[in-house]
N, C-alpha and C positions, 0 to 999 in steps of 0.2 A: 503495501499499501504506501502509495505519496505521502509526502509532509505538505502541511502548507505553512506559507512564510506571509505576512503582512505585514508591507512595508512604509511608515510612516504616512498611513490614511487619514484621511481629515474628511468628514461628513458634516453639513450643518441644513440645520433650519432655520433660514432666516438670524437672528442675530446668536443665534445658540449654536455653540458648537457642540453634534452631540456626538462624533469619533473626534479626536484633536491630534493627530501626529501619530498612531498608535500602530506601535511596532512588537511583531510577537511571532512567535518560530512554534510551530506545533507539529513533531516528532514523528515520522512514519509508526504508521499501527499505534500511537496516543491516545489515549482521551486524557483532555485537557478542558477542564471545565473555566467556565467565564465567572465570575464570584463578583458580584458589586448588590447597592442600595440600589433603590429606582432613578432612575436615569445619566444612569452611570457612564451608557453606551454600549451594554452588552447586548442588545438584542439589536441595537442597529447594528454591529457588526459582522453578527452571525444572516443580517440580511444581508451587508457588503459580500461578504463569502457566499452568500447562494443566489446574490450575482440579481437581487431583487432592487437595487441599489447600486448608482454606478459612482464609485468615490471624486471627491472634488480635489484631492490631492491623493500621491501614492498609488501602491500596487496592493494586487493578487496573488502567492504563484503557488502555484497547485504540484507537486515535482518538478520538470521543467519546461512546466506551460504557461504563462503571464492569463489569467483570465478578467484582468483586472485594472486598466489605467483611468481618467478624468474622460479620453478621446475615444477608450471601448471597453467596452465586457460582453463578454462572453456569456450570451445568452441559458438562463436557468435551464437547461434542457437539452443544452449539449455541456454540463462540466462534471456530468459524472458523480454529483449528489443526489443524497436525499438524506428531507427534511423531514422532523415530528415535529407536529403543532402543539400547542399549550393547549388550542381547542381537538384533539384527534383529528377533526379535521374528513370526517368519515364519511361517506355517502349513507343518507338513510336510506332509502330504495334500491340500494345496489346490498347483497348478501353481504355474509365475512367471508366466503370464499370471492366474489365480484370484486369489494372493496382491493384486498393482499392482490389480487390479479390484474388489478389495473395499469397497473403500471409497467406490468409483461407487453403486454398490447401495442407498445413501442419498442419491443425489441425486436432485432428483424432475424428470423432465421428460425424463430421457437412456434414447435405446431401447438395445436390447442391442446393435445397429451401432451408436450414437454410442461406446458403453463400450468396445466391441472395439475401435474406430479411435486412441480417445485410447491406451487401454493399449498398442497398437502403435507407437503417436508415441512415447508416451513411452518406452517399452524403446529404441528408436531413439536417444532422444536422451539415454541413460543408457550405450550403444555393445552393450543386450544385444537388439539384432535378430534376430530366430530363435530366442530362448529360451525362447517362450511356451511351450512343451510335457512343459518342465523342473520339476523338484521338487527344492524347495533341497537336498534330501541330496546331489545329482549339483552342486551349486556348491561352487565357490573360496570361500572368505568374502568377499572382492574383491567380486566374483559377488552374494551372499547379501546385499552390502552396498549394494550400487547396485540391486540389488530391492526395500528395502526404503526408499532414497529414490526409488526409479519410484512407490511405493505412496503414498507423503507427498506431492510434488508433483502427484500425478496428481488431486489435489482441488480446486489451485486455492488452498492455502490461505490465508489474508493473513498468516499468522506460522509462522512454522517453527519447529521446538525441536529440540534435538539434545543428544541426553546422552553423552557419549562416546562418538562411537559408533564410535571408529577402534580403539577400546583393546585389541580381541583382535584387532585384525590381526598380521602381522611386518611387520619396519620398514620392507620395501622396496614392499608394499600401501600401509604406510599414510601413505608418501609420496607414493603416487601417487594417493592419494583425497583426499589435503588439497587438490590442485591439481584435482580433478574437482569439488570441492565449491565450492571459489573462483568455477570456471569456471560451474558451474551457479548457483549463487550471480545472478552476474555477467549469465546468460543472462535469469533470471526475475525477480528483484531485487526478494523477498520477503525483508521484517522478521524477520530471524533473529536466534532466541539459544541458542550455542553453549558447551555446558560444555565443560570441559578443565581438563588438569591436569599438559599438555604444553606446555610455555612456547616452545616451536619451530612446533609444530602453532594459535595460540591467534596465532602471528606472521605468521603466512603467510596463512590463513585468512580473517582478521578485517578489515575498519575500523578499529574500536576494541575496545579492551579492559575488561576492569572485573578489578580486582584482590579479589578479597573476602580478608576475616580475622576470622574468629570472627563470623560472620555480617555484616559490614556491608563498603561496599565504602571498603577502605584509597584508591586513586586509579583512575580511570578517565581514556582516553585512548589514543592512535595505542601503537605499540610504539615509535615512538623516541622521545614525548614520553614513557611510560614506562620506557625503557632512557636515557637521555638527563637527564631531569631528575625524576626520583621523588622525590616530595614525605615518604614515611617510608623509617627504615632498612629496613623489614619488607618493602615494593615494590622495595628497590635490592639486598637479596639477595636475593629470589624473583626476580627477573628478570636472568636472565642473572649472570654470576661480576664480583665486586667484591672491593676492597681497603676497608674499611673501619678510618676512624684518628677517633679521639675528639682533640679539642683546642677550644682556646678563641681566639676572635675577639678579636684584634690590633685590627683594624679593619675597616671595612662588607667588606674585602674580603681580607683577610687573617688565616690560623689559623695558632696556635701552639704545638708541641706541645714540649717542652721545647725543644731548639735550634736544632728546623727550621722554618722558617718556610714557609707556601703561599701562596700567591696563589691569589685564587676568581673562578668568572668572572659572579658576582649580583651581588657589590658591595650588599650587601640583609643582612649581618650585621650583628648588636649589639654591640658593644666589648665585652666582658668578659662571652661569654654561651657557656657549655659548648653548642660542636658537634659536630655528626658530617659527617666527609667522606666519600663514594661515590667512590673513583679505580676507574675499572675498566683493566681490564690494558694495551688498547691503547692510554690513555693515556698511560703512562709511559714512557718512552726514558733511556737512561746516556748521559750527555755526561761531560768532560772538568771538571773544578775551573774554578770559577771563569767554567761556561754558564749555568749560569742566570740 
């Protein structure tokens, strides 16, 4: 599977910079989550990658193919991608089998028997074997989401895009589908870009997370990197709970705030500089006087 490279992407809506010089690399076969608060540019970035929007600056590359520039955008149907929407977007007048098979109609060289066989196999993979003749209105929310996943995977895309696909599910189904999506990713190994505002969801599902802030990547890395080694105050406060302490670097590994002195592990502080410490709740412990 090819990787995806976003180079200095910019997209504006009037005076609002939805995506502002965003650069990011999704490695081949990686599942990368775009995580951030509402309005940070997650969905706009996904729509740029899908070809639904044209960038005002920057480029989008998939493998050795340049798919988007300000003057040229390869249309969505020629990008070898599949997208799973927040609303599932199932056709209510079509059966489960017809919904899943829809994209195969545009695959040359497939006979009707081949299409039916692939649909049956994909429904088996998403644990919906025997549901072929049902209609979306006869399914639960979780089952509808599985149909949407099957429809996306059956066309064998190079890139899979997911736009907050679990946000309409209840808490129990959402947790179940997190692990299901991770299982399917490990089965098929498709390069995947996953948009969510849910920290736990991003941590469970993804190989890496890119935290977006005001249309830019604040930090990208593994969940462990973002939690234990945040580069900015925004990332520290957005990923998990933390206690923020402002102080002054007394030495390369010591911060003072009033009469309190705190040792830090990095040992890379500039003496005299103002610093911000992020202290996770589980890193605190109570001790007797003189134990510190």
